[in-house]
Backbone as numpy.savetxt, mean C-alpha at the origin, in Angstrom:
# Nx Ny Nz CAx CAy CAz Cx Cy Cz
-12.86 -1.11 6.41 -11.60 -1.34 7.08 -10.50 -1.75 6.11
-10.91 -2.41 5.02 -9.93 -2.84 4.01 -9.23 -1.64 3.39
-9.99 -0.60 3.09 -9.41 0.61 2.51 -8.45 1.27 3.49
-8.86 1.33 4.75 -8.01 1.95 5.76 -6.74 1.13 5.97
-6.88 -0.18 6.00 -5.70 -1.05 6.15 -4.74 -0.88 4.99
-5.28 -0.58 3.81 -4.45 -0.37 2.64 -3.57 0.87 2.75
-3.89 1.74 3.70 -3.09 2.96 3.90 -1.93 2.75 4.87
-1.86 1.58 5.50 -0.76 1.31 6.43 0.58 1.47 5.73
1.51 2.09 6.42 2.87 2.36 5.94 2.88 3.34 4.75
1.83 4.12 4.62 1.77 5.15 3.58 1.63 6.52 4.25
2.02 7.55 3.53 1.90 8.91 4.05 0.46 9.37 3.95
-0.04 9.90 5.07 -1.42 10.37 5.14 -1.47 11.72 5.84
-2.60 12.38 5.69 -2.88 13.63 6.40 -4.17 13.41 7.19
-4.16 13.79 8.46 -5.31 13.58 9.34 -5.82 14.95 9.80
-7.10 15.19 9.62 -7.74 16.41 10.12 -8.55 16.01 11.34
-8.33 16.74 12.46 -9.04 16.42 13.69 -10.23 17.37 13.89
-11.08 17.01 14.84 -12.27 17.83 15.13 -11.89 19.18 15.74
-10.66 19.32 16.21 -10.20 20.61 16.75 -9.63 21.50 15.65
-9.57 20.99 14.41 -9.07 21.76 13.30 -7.58 21.58 13.05
-6.92 20.78 13.86 -5.50 20.52 13.66 -5.31 19.48 12.56
-4.20 19.60 11.85 -3.84 18.65 10.81 -2.51 18.02 11.16
-2.44 16.71 11.01 -1.21 15.97 11.23 -0.89 15.20 9.96
0.37 15.18 9.57 0.80 14.37 8.43 1.91 13.44 8.91
1.97 12.26 8.31 2.99 11.30 8.67 2.68 9.94 8.07
3.45 8.95 8.48 3.26 7.59 7.99 2.30 6.87 8.92
1.20 6.36 8.36 0.23 5.62 9.15 0.85 4.28 9.54
1.13 4.11 10.83 1.83 2.90 11.27 0.97 1.98 12.13
-0.20 2.44 12.55 -1.06 1.58 13.36 -2.50 2.04 13.35
-3.41 1.05 13.46 -4.85 1.33 13.48 -5.48 0.43 14.53
-6.29 1.00 15.43 -7.10 0.21 16.33 -8.46 0.08 15.67
-8.80 -1.10 15.21 -10.02 -1.27 14.43 -11.29 -1.08 15.26
-11.20 -1.21 16.58 -12.38 -1.02 17.41 -12.71 0.46 17.60
-11.69 1.29 17.81 -11.93 2.71 18.10 -11.57 3.62 16.93
-10.93 3.06 15.90 -10.40 3.81 14.76 -9.34 4.82 15.19
-8.70 4.57 16.33 -7.57 5.39 16.74 -6.38 5.03 15.86
-5.52 6.02 15.61 -4.42 5.83 14.67 -3.09 6.22 15.30
-2.02 5.65 14.76 -0.67 6.04 15.14 0.05 6.50 13.88
0.65 7.68 13.95 1.46 8.20 12.86 2.91 8.26 13.33
3.83 7.84 12.47 5.25 7.99 12.78 5.83 9.06 11.86
6.95 9.63 12.30 7.58 10.73 11.57 6.54 11.78 11.19
5.78 12.19 12.20 4.63 13.08 11.98 5.01 14.54 12.14
4.19 15.39 11.55 4.29 16.84 11.71 2.89 17.38 11.91
2.80 18.41 12.74 1.50 19.07 12.88 1.41 20.21 11.88
0.30 20.93 11.90 0.08 21.99 10.90 1.02 23.18 11.09
1.73 23.25 12.22 2.71 24.31 12.44 4.11 23.87 12.06
4.24 22.61 11.61 5.54 22.09 11.19 6.35 21.43 12.28
5.78 21.34 13.49 6.50 20.69 14.59 6.56 19.19 14.34
7.76 18.63 14.42 7.94 17.21 14.15 7.82 16.36 15.40
7.28 15.16 15.22 7.12 14.20 16.32 7.51 12.83 15.80
8.20 12.06 16.64 8.55 10.69 16.24 7.28 9.87 16.06
6.37 9.94 17.05 5.08 9.24 16.97 4.00 10.11 17.57
2.83 10.00 16.99 1.66 10.67 17.57 0.49 9.70 17.46
-0.27 9.59 18.55 -1.45 8.73 18.60 -2.67 9.62 18.60
-3.60 9.34 17.71 -4.81 10.15 17.58 -6.02 9.30 17.92
-6.84 9.82 18.84 -8.05 9.13 19.24 -9.05 9.13 18.09
-9.64 7.98 17.85 -10.59 7.84 16.74 -11.77 8.79 16.82
-12.17 9.18 18.04 -13.30 10.10 18.20 -12.99 11.50 17.69
-11.70 11.85 17.59 -11.33 13.20 17.17 -10.99 13.29 15.68
-10.94 12.16 15.00 -10.54 12.15 13.58 -11.74 12.47 12.70
-11.59 13.54 11.92 -12.67 13.95 11.02 -12.42 13.47 9.59
-11.13 13.44 9.18 -10.81 13.12 7.79 -9.43 12.52 7.70
-9.29 11.53 6.83 -7.99 10.92 6.53 -7.78 11.05 5.04
-6.65 11.63 4.65 -6.36 11.83 3.23 -5.05 11.14 2.88
-5.03 10.51 1.72 -3.81 9.89 1.22 -3.49 10.53 -0.12
-2.21 10.83 -0.32 -1.82 11.48 -1.56 -1.03 10.55 -2.46
-0.76 9.34 -1.96 -0.04 8.35 -2.75 -1.03 7.53 -3.54
-0.72 7.33 -4.80 -1.56 6.47 -5.63 -1.31 5.02 -5.22
-2.38 4.26 -4.98 -2.17 2.87 -4.57 -1.56 2.03 -5.69
-0.86 0.99 -5.30 -0.25 0.09 -6.27 -1.35 -0.60 -7.06
-1.19 -0.68 -8.38 -2.21 -1.25 -9.26 -2.02 -2.77 -9.41
-2.42 -3.50 -8.37 -2.27 -4.96 -8.36 -3.04 -5.63 -9.50
-4.29 -5.21 -9.81 -5.01 -5.86 -10.91 -4.30 -5.74 -12.27
-3.68 -4.60 -12.53 -2.98 -4.44 -13.82 -1.76 -5.35 -13.89
-1.05 -5.47 -12.78 0.08 -6.40 -12.75 -0.43 -7.82 -12.95
-1.56 -8.14 -12.34 -2.16 -9.47 -12.51 -2.50 -9.75 -13.96
-3.04 -8.76 -14.67 -3.36 -8.92 -16.09 -2.09 -9.17 -16.90
-1.04 -8.44 -16.57 0.23 -8.61 -17.27 0.78 -10.02 -17.04
0.73 -10.50 -15.82 1.21 -11.84 -15.51 0.33 -12.91 -16.17
-0.96 -12.63 -16.28 -1.89 -13.58 -16.92 -1.52 -13.80 -18.39
-0.99 -12.80 -19.05 -0.57 -12.96 -20.45 0.61 -13.92 -20.56
1.45 -13.96 -19.56 2.63 -14.83 -19.57 2.28 -16.21 -19.00
1.39 -16.23 -18.00 0.99 -17.47 -17.33 -0.53 -17.62 -17.41
-1.07 -17.98 -18.60 -2.53 -18.06 -18.76 -3.19 -19.03 -17.77
-4.27 -18.58 -17.18 -5.09 -19.36 -16.24 -4.30 -19.88 -15.03
-3.19 -19.24 -14.71 -2.39 -19.65 -13.55 -2.15 -18.50 -12.58
-2.94 -17.43 -12.69 -2.73 -16.23 -11.87 -3.99 -15.93 -11.06
-3.80 -15.71 -9.77 -4.91 -15.29 -8.89 -4.51 -13.99 -8.21
-5.31 -12.94 -8.41 -5.07 -11.66 -7.76 -5.88 -11.65 -6.47
-5.19 -11.46 -5.36 -5.83 -11.43 -4.05 -5.65 -10.03 -3.47
-6.50 -9.10 -3.93 -6.35 -7.69 -3.55 -6.42 -7.47 -2.05
-7.32 -8.20 -1.38 -7.46 -8.01 0.06 -6.17 -8.36 0.82
-5.41 -9.31 0.30 -4.14 -9.69 0.92 -2.96 -8.91 0.33
-3.20 -8.20 -0.76 -2.14 -7.42 -1.40 -1.11 -8.27 -2.13
-1.54 -9.46 -2.62 -0.61 -10.34 -3.33 -1.25 -10.92 -4.58
-0.37 -11.38 -5.45 -0.77 -12.15 -6.63 -0.10 -13.51 -6.49
-0.86 -14.57 -6.70 -0.32 -15.92 -6.62 -0.25 -16.47 -8.04
0.94 -16.91 -8.43 1.17 -17.46 -9.77 1.52 -18.94 -9.61
0.82 -19.77 -10.34 1.06 -21.22 -10.35 0.94 -21.83 -8.95
0.13 -21.24 -8.10 -0.09 -21.71 -6.72 1.18 -21.83 -5.88
2.29 -21.22 -6.33 3.51 -21.34 -5.53 4.38 -20.08 -5.53
4.10 -19.14 -6.39 4.88 -17.91 -6.43 3.97 -16.77 -5.98
4.45 -16.02 -4.98 3.67 -14.88 -4.47 4.44 -13.60 -4.75
3.73 -12.63 -5.30 4.34 -11.35 -5.61 3.43 -10.25 -5.05
4.07 -9.22 -4.48 3.35 -8.08 -3.93 3.87 -6.82 -4.62
3.47 -5.66 -4.11 3.95 -4.41 -4.70 5.45 -4.24 -4.51
6.06 -5.04 -3.64 7.50 -4.95 -3.40 8.29 -5.99 -4.20
7.61 -6.87 -4.94 8.28 -7.90 -5.74 7.97 -9.29 -5.23
8.81 -10.26 -5.60 8.60 -11.66 -5.21 8.76 -11.79 -3.69
7.77 -12.38 -3.05 7.87 -12.61 -1.60 7.92 -14.10 -1.28
7.64 -14.94 -2.26 7.73 -16.39 -2.06 7.87 -17.05 -3.42
8.73 -18.05 -3.49 8.93 -18.80 -4.72 10.32 -18.62 -5.28
10.76 -19.65 -6.02 12.08 -19.59 -6.64 12.06 -20.43 -7.90
13.14 -20.35 -8.64 13.26 -21.12 -9.87 12.99 -20.27 -11.09
13.00 -20.91 -12.27 12.82 -20.18 -13.53 11.48 -19.44 -13.64
10.40 -20.05 -13.15 9.10 -19.36 -13.22 9.11 -18.11 -12.35
9.69 -18.20 -11.16 9.76 -17.03 -10.27 10.64 -15.94 -10.89
11.70 -16.34 -11.57 12.55 -15.36 -12.25 11.77 -14.65 -13.35
10.94 -15.40 -14.06 10.11 -14.80 -15.12 9.09 -13.83 -14.51
8.48 -14.22 -13.39 7.54 -13.33 -12.70 8.26 -12.05 -12.28
9.47 -12.19 -11.76 10.25 -11.02 -11.33 10.53 -10.09 -12.52
10.85 -10.66 -13.67 11.11 -9.83 -14.86 9.86 -9.06 -15.29
8.71 -9.75 -15.26 7.45 -9.08 -15.61 7.17 -7.96 -14.61
7.39 -8.23 -13.33 7.18 -7.23 -12.28 8.09 -6.02 -12.50
9.37 -6.26 -12.76 10.32 -5.16 -12.95 9.96 -4.31 -14.16
9.54 -4.93 -15.24 9.12 -4.18 -16.43 7.88 -3.35 -16.12
6.94 -3.93 -15.38 5.72 -3.23 -14.97 6.07 -1.99 -14.15
6.98 -2.14 -13.20 7.40 -1.01 -12.35 8.09 0.06 -13.19
8.95 -0.35 -14.11 9.64 0.63 -14.98 8.63 1.43 -15.80
7.64 0.74 -16.36 6.63 1.44 -17.18 5.81 2.40 -16.34
5.47 2.02 -15.11 4.66 2.89 -14.25 5.46 4.11 -13.79
6.79 3.96 -13.72 7.63 5.06 -13.27 7.88 6.10 -14.36
7.69 5.70 -15.60 7.90 6.64 -16.72 6.84 7.73 -16.70
7.23 8.97 -16.94 6.24 10.04 -17.02 5.32 9.82 -18.22
4.06 10.06 -18.00 3.08 9.89 -19.08 3.10 11.13 -19.98
3.09 10.92 -21.28 3.13 12.04 -22.24 1.75 12.56 -22.52
């Protein structure tokens, strides 16, 4: 379930048992039935839908084409600046620095002051490097 939850708010492709394919942003999951909700969805014929709900019994395959955010690598980078003060909490999707600054794939979500500013700079540099095309 952790892997599936990690796909929330990401673009996915769903193959159903009837052979239909739907693509869109995964916006909801029923963990009991594995039923899903896609927003801004399209079917295999290109027909657009604001939302589509798919019954978990009909889902054969879920594919994601987005590379997940590399939280452990960011944690390693922060550890070099803040030795022994960094905890990577992959299941929660956050890194905690100095037990008071929280950073996610979107940047600082909690904390302020000079240490938080330094964390933000490390984060921004990390994002810039990841955005550069690899040679």
